[in-house]
C-alpha positions in Angstrom: 0.1 -0.2 -0.1 1.0 3.2 -1.2 2.1 6.0 1.9 3.1 9.5 1.6 6.4 10.4 2.8 6.7 11.2 6.3 7.2 14.9 5.4 4.3 15.1 3.1 1.8 13.4 5.4 2.6 15.9 8.1 1.8 18.8 5.8 -1.5 17.1 4.5 -2.5 16.6 8.3 -1.7 19.9 9.3 -3.8 21.0 6.1 -6.7 19.4 6.8 -6.8 20.4 10.5 -6.7 24.0 9.3 -9.9 23.4 6.9 -11.8 21.7 9.5 -10.8 24.9 11.8 -12.0 27.5 9.2 -14.9 25.6 8.3 -15.7 25.1 12.1 -15.1 29.0 12.7 -17.4 30.5 9.6 -20.5 28.3 10.7 -19.9 29.6 14.5 -19.9 33.1 12.7 -22.8 32.0 10.5 -24.9 30.8 13.2 -24.2 34.1 15.6 -25.3 36.2 12.3 -28.7 33.9 12.0 -29.9 33.8 15.8 -31.8 36.6 17.1 -29.6 37.6 19.8 -30.6 40.0 22.7 -33.2 43.1 22.0 -31.3 46.3 21.3 -30.9 48.1 24.7 -33.5 50.9 25.3 -33.2 53.3 27.7 -36.3 54.1 29.9 -38.1 57.0 29.8 -38.6 58.8 33.0 -41.3 61.4 32.9 -40.1 65.0 34.6 -42.9 66.4 36.2 -43.1 69.9 37.7 -43.1 70.4 41.4 -46.3 72.1 41.8 -46.5 75.8 41.5 -47.2 77.7 45.0 -50.7 79.8 44.1 -51.7 81.6 47.0 -50.2 82.8 50.4 -52.1 84.3 53.7 -50.6 85.1 56.9 -52.3 85.0 60.5 -50.0 86.3 63.3 -46.9 84.1 63.2 -48.2 81.3 61.1 -48.7 81.0 57.4 -51.0 79.4 55.1 -50.3 78.1 51.3 -51.9 76.6 48.6 -50.3 75.1 45.3 -51.0 73.8 42.1 -52.0 70.5 43.2 -54.5 71.8 45.0 -52.9 71.0 48.5 -52.7 73.1 51.9 -50.2 73.7 54.3 -49.6 75.6 57.5 -46.2 77.1 58.1 -44.2 79.0 60.7 -42.8 82.5 59.7 -39.9 81.6 61.3 -39.2 78.5 60.1 -40.7 78.9 56.7 -38.8 75.8 54.9 -41.0 73.4 56.8 -44.4 72.9 55.3 -47.1 71.1 57.4 -49.5 69.4 55.1 -53.1 69.5 55.7 -55.0 66.3 55.6 -58.3 66.1 54.1 -58.7 62.2 53.5 -61.5 62.1 56.3 -64.0 63.7 53.8 -64.3 61.2 51.6 -65.9 61.9 48.3 -66.2 65.4 49.5 -62.2 66.1 49.0 -60.8 68.9 47.9 -60.5 69.0 43.9 -59.9 72.5 43.2 -58.9 75.2 46.6 -60.8 78.8 46.2 -59.4 80.6 49.1 -57.4 80.6 52.5 -57.8 82.8 55.1 -56.0 82.1 58.8 -57.1 83.9 61.9 -54.6 86.7 63.3 -54.6 84.5 66.6 -53.2 81.5 64.1 -56.2 79.4 65.9 -58.6 79.2 62.9 -57.6 78.3 59.3 -60.5 78.5 56.7 -60.7 76.5 53.3 -62.9 77.2 50.4 -63.2 74.7 47.7 -64.8 72.6 45.3 -65.2 68.6 45.3 -64.8 66.2 42.3 -68.7 66.7 41.9 -68.4 70.5 41.5 -70.0 71.0 44.9 -68.7 73.9 47.2 -67.5 73.2 50.9 -65.8 75.2 53.7 -63.6 73.2 56.0 -62.7 75.0 59.5 -59.4 73.9 60.9 -57.7 74.1 64.3 -54.8 75.7 63.1 -52.5 74.6 66.0 -53.4 70.7 65.7 -54.3 70.9 62.3 -57.2 68.9 62.8 -61.0 69.6 61.3 -63.2 71.1 63.4 -66.2 71.8 61.1 -67.2 71.5 57.5 -70.4 72.4 55.9 -71.6 73.3 52.2 -70.8 77.0 50.8 -69.9 78.2 47.2 -67.6 80.5 48.1 -64.8 82.3 46.1 -63.3 84.4 48.8 -63.4 83.6 52.5 -62.3 86.1 55.2 -62.1 86.0 59.1 -63.4 88.9 61.3 -64.5 90.0 64.7 -61.3 88.3 66.5 -62.1 85.1 64.9 -65.8 84.8 66.1 -67.2 85.7 62.3 -66.7 84.3 58.9 -67.2 86.3 55.7 -68.1 84.1 52.4 -68.2 86.1 49.0 -70.0 84.1 46.2 -70.7 85.2 42.7 -74.1 86.5 43.8 -73.9 87.0 47.3 -71.9 87.6 50.6 -72.5 85.9 53.9 -71.3 86.5 57.1 -71.6 83.4 59.4 -70.4 82.5 63.1 -67.2 80.1 63.7 -68.4 78.2 66.3 -71.5 76.5 64.6 -71.6 77.9 60.7 -74.8 79.6 61.6 -75.8 82.4 59.3 -75.8 86.2 60.5 -76.3 88.4 57.4 -76.6 87.5 53.7 -76.4 90.2 51.2 -77.4 89.4 47.8 -75.4 90.9 44.9 -74.8 90.0 41.8 -71.3 90.5 40.1 -69.4 89.9 43.8 -65.8 88.6 43.2 -63.5 89.5 46.4 -64.6 90.5 50.3 -62.2 91.4 53.0 -63.4 91.6 56.5 -61.7 93.4 59.5 -59.8 91.0 62.0 -60.4 93.6 64.8 -64.2 94.4 63.8 -66.9 93.5 61.7 -66.0 96.2 58.9 -66.6 94.3 55.3 -65.4 95.5 52.4 -66.8 94.0 48.9 -65.7 94.7 45.4 -68.2 93.8 42.5 -67.8 94.6 39.0 -71.2 94.5 37.4 -72.6 97.1 34.7 -74.9 99.6 36.6 -73.9 103.0 38.5 -71.9 101.0 41.0 -69.6 99.3 38.1 -66.2 98.2 40.1 -66.9 100.1 43.3 -66.3 99.0 46.6 -69.2 98.8 49.1 -68.5 99.3 52.8 -70.8 97.3 54.9 -71.4 96.6 58.8 -72.7 93.0 58.6 -74.3 93.5 62.0 -76.7 96.7 61.4 -78.9 96.5 58.5 -79.0 99.3 55.5 -75.6 100.7 56.3 -73.4 100.6 53.4 -71.5 102.9 51.1 -70.0 103.5 48.0 -66.0 104.0 47.9 -63.6 103.6 45.2 -64.8 103.2 41.4 -62.8 101.2 38.8 -60.3 99.6 41.0 -59.2 95.9 40.9 -60.1 93.0 42.7 -57.1 92.9 45.4 -58.2 94.7 48.2 -57.2 94.4 51.8 -58.3 96.0 55.2 -56.3 96.7 58.2 -56.9 94.8 61.6 -59.0 97.4 63.3 -61.0 98.3 59.8 -59.6 101.5 59.8 -57.7 101.6 56.6 -58.5 99.6 53.4 -56.4 99.2 50.4 -57.7 99.0 46.5 -55.2 98.0 43.4 -56.3 99.8 40.6 -55.3 98.2 36.9 -51.7 97.0 38.6 -50.3 100.8 38.4 -51.8 102.5 41.2 -53.1 101.5 44.8 -55.4 103.6 46.7 -55.3 103.6 50.4 -58.7 105.2 52.2 -59.9 105.0 55.4 -61.9 107.6 57.6 -61.3 110.4 55.4 -60.5 111.0 52.0 -58.8 107.8 49.9 -55.4 108.9 48.2 -54.0 107.1 45.2 -50.3 106.3 44.9 -49.1 105.9 41.1 -46.6 102.9 40.7 -44.6 101.0 38.1 -46.7 98.2 37.1 -46.9 95.7 39.8 -48.5 92.1 40.4 -49.6 92.4 44.2 -49.9 94.8 46.7 -50.7 94.2 50.6 -51.2 96.4 53.2 -49.9 95.5 56.8 -52.2 94.4 59.7 -51.8 97.9 61.3 -52.2 99.8 58.2 -48.7 101.4 58.3 -47.2 99.4 55.9 -47.2 98.4 52.1 -45.8 95.5 49.8 -45.5 95.9 46.5 -44.3 92.7 44.2 -43.6 93.1 40.5 -41.9 89.9 38.9 -39.0 89.0 40.7 -38.5 92.1 42.9 -40.4 93.0 46.3 -40.7 96.5 48.1 -41.9 97.4 51.5 -42.8 100.9 52.3 -44.3 103.3 55.1 -47.9 104.0 54.1 -47.7 107.5 55.0 -44.0 108.7 54.3 -43.6 106.4 51.4 -40.3 106.1 53.0 -38.8 102.4 51.6 -38.1 99.9 54.3 -36.8 97.1 52.1 -36.1 95.7 48.8 -34.7 92.5 47.4 -35.1 90.3 44.8 -35.7 86.5 44.7 -35.1 83.8 42.0 -38.2 83.3 40.3 -41.2 85.1 40.0 -43.4 86.1 43.1 -47.0 84.7 43.0 -48.0 86.1 46.6 -47.0 88.3 49.5 -48.0 88.5 53.5 -47.2 90.7 56.0 -47.2 88.7 59.6 -50.2 89.9 61.9 -47.3 91.9 64.0 -45.8 93.3 61.1 -42.4 92.4 61.6 -41.7 90.0 58.6 -42.7 90.1 55.1 -43.1 86.6 53.7 -43.0 85.8 49.5 -43.9 82.4 47.4 -42.3 82.1 44.2 -41.0 78.6 43.9 -40.8 78.2 47.8 -41.5 80.2 50.5 -39.2 82.5 52.6 -39.8 85.6 55.0 -37.6 88.3 55.8 -37.4 90.2 58.8 -38.4 94.2 58.8 -37.5 95.0 62.2 
């Protein structure tokens, strides 16, 4: 039998081995190309939700109440504004707030009033003990603005067609004034003087009405053609009216006087009626009402959405992207 010489036989063996190796590698590569393999990696999409915007700020004495665009309500100590305490409405079941209309906090920091609508569109008022954050009372009422007066014993509620004064302790009705076109109201903490704003097409269009709720037939027209932002000093002796975003009118027992100002967003009168705060865009100014002497001016990082004096006028608090307070004295 013929046999290849030794060197030739070894060369052929090496060639066969290389051929088999290459064929095997080619099959492996083909199999890898033909297989489905793992799916391509897809980065998970994370939905970036903006933080709820702070919409309203009201002050009591030392404490503050806030609401945001998520219809949540908070209490905060003006000396520790970084800590917000949320109110719990879960006990109301289907009558929980779906849209907050307005807030009011007593100057003694005892009572917080929340006017709101439920998912079913029904109007309600919830009264909280501001110290314990527990609900004291809950009743049906369709108010767009609320205020506390008579040292916390009376509640003013303003709806589109009427203004009502109720007792805080039992929500009983004291007096009701029917008036179409109402959109704002204020009540003196230390008294029962009420200021109402209505915008209707008659001889009192855009006027303020001063009304003593515990006496009949006691009302008088006030400033005409001023806007919805209004305020009363704690004793009811001085009021503030915003006129078109370029002036504030401050009146009282005597004639009202108008202060022309650069365009602004918010104006607030201190509880003692001596200080005026103006907010425009990201800037806040505080001045004395009588002399117009400026006490302070500062800027914040985001547009201002609310300002308020504490009850003793020692601090001015501001909401923009967060709550902050500054000492005035």
